N, C-alpha and C positions, 0 to 999 in steps of 0.2 A: 628509472622508473617514475619515482614518486613526481620529479618536475616535472614529466610529460602527462602525468594524469593532473596536475595541478593547472599546468596550460590548457589542457581540455576542457578541466571544469570551466576554467577561467572564461574560456571562447564561448561554449552554451549559455554561462549568465550572461555576459554581456548582448549576445544573439538575444536572448531573452528580455532582459531588460536594457533597453539601448541608452536609455536615458541616464539610468543609474547604475548601470554595470559597471563600469570601472572604478567607481565609490564601493559597490557591494565587495569585487573583489579585493582593491586594498586593504579594505578592512577585515574581511577573512585571511588575509596574507599578515595583518599586524599579530591578529591574535594566536593564528599558527605558529608563527614566530617565535611568539611571547610562550607560548604552553610546551615548544619543538613537538608538536604532532603537525607533520604533513600529511599525512594519510586522512586524517580525522578533517582537516581542511578540505582537502579535494571530497571529501564524502558529505561534506556540508554544502560547499556550493555546488555540485550536482543534486542533490536534494531539492535544493531550490532550483536550480533551472529544470527539473521537470517536474516540479508541482503543480499540478492542476489547478487550469485557473476556474474553472465553473462545475459547478456540481456534476452537470450532466458528463462532462469527461470522468469523473472521480467513479461513474458506474458505468460508463460504458468501460473504463480500463477494467474496472471488476467484473464485469461481465466477461470480457476477454480470460481472463485470471480464472472465472469460473469452469468456464469450457475446456480449457487446459488441463485444469481440476477433475473433471468428470472425464476425461479422456484418460487421465492418468490413473484415475478410481477405477475403472474400468479394466483397464491392463495389471493391478496388483492392489491388493485389499489393504496395503498398509499405507497407500495416499488416502485413506481415509481418515487418518490423524492430519495431514497436512491445514485443513482446515480449520483445526484446534489452534496452529501455530501461526497461521493467519491472521484468526484473529489474538490473539496476543499479541501480533507486532502492528493489529490493525488500532493500536491504539495510539500509533505513531504514524501512520502513515492509511488515510483512512480509503484508498484504492484496496490494500489488501481486505480489511472490514470489508468490503463492498461483494469483494471476491470470494471470501468466507460465505456472506448473507447470501448472493447469490447462488452458489454451490448448494448449501441446505436447502435453499426454497426447490430448487432444482429436485433434489433428491425426495423433498417432504411430495411433491406433484407425483413421483412414480412409484412412492412405494403403494404396497396395497393394504388399503385401510383397515379391511378385514382380519388378515392374518397376524397382522404387526402394529395393533393400535399402540402399545405404548412405544415402539419403537419412534413410531410416529409425532406419537406428546413429546418427545424427545427432540425430534428433530425440530419440531414446532417451537420449542422452546428455545433450543439452539438458535434459530432465525429469530426470533425475537431480541436475544442477546446482542446477536451479531448487527440486526440492525438500529438497537441503540447505541452500539459501538460506531459504527460508522458516523451518525447521526454526530456523535460526544464530537468525534475523531476530526468531522467535516467542519465544525463549529469552531474547534479550536484552530485548522488549520485558516480560517478565513481572518482568524483574530488576529493572526499572525503579521 
């Protein structure tokens, strides 16, 4: 199973980076063999292959994720904790932080300001933190 996952991840990387994909895969395989963690090797290759190329793509993926979160939040109140998890994971992937940002902004727009001022202010603060985490994560991703 792990070998199948590695081959699939290698194909994704070679397709995304045709000029240097083979070199990237060879390096990942060497490091994975040295450390004895083929699953981590496959995960690293998949993340590299799926990494967004542009800022617009990050926000588009975040918008799709926010729409799914809004639908999930309408179905169950437990889903309101999901944006906090996404924000924590957003340090590693800007798309997750963008999803949390857009979710909070959508909730911010739909809340009744007269009745729930404190809730509105807390969501505004959450959205501001999420925007900051998204920008930092995007800068880090472009620096790689």
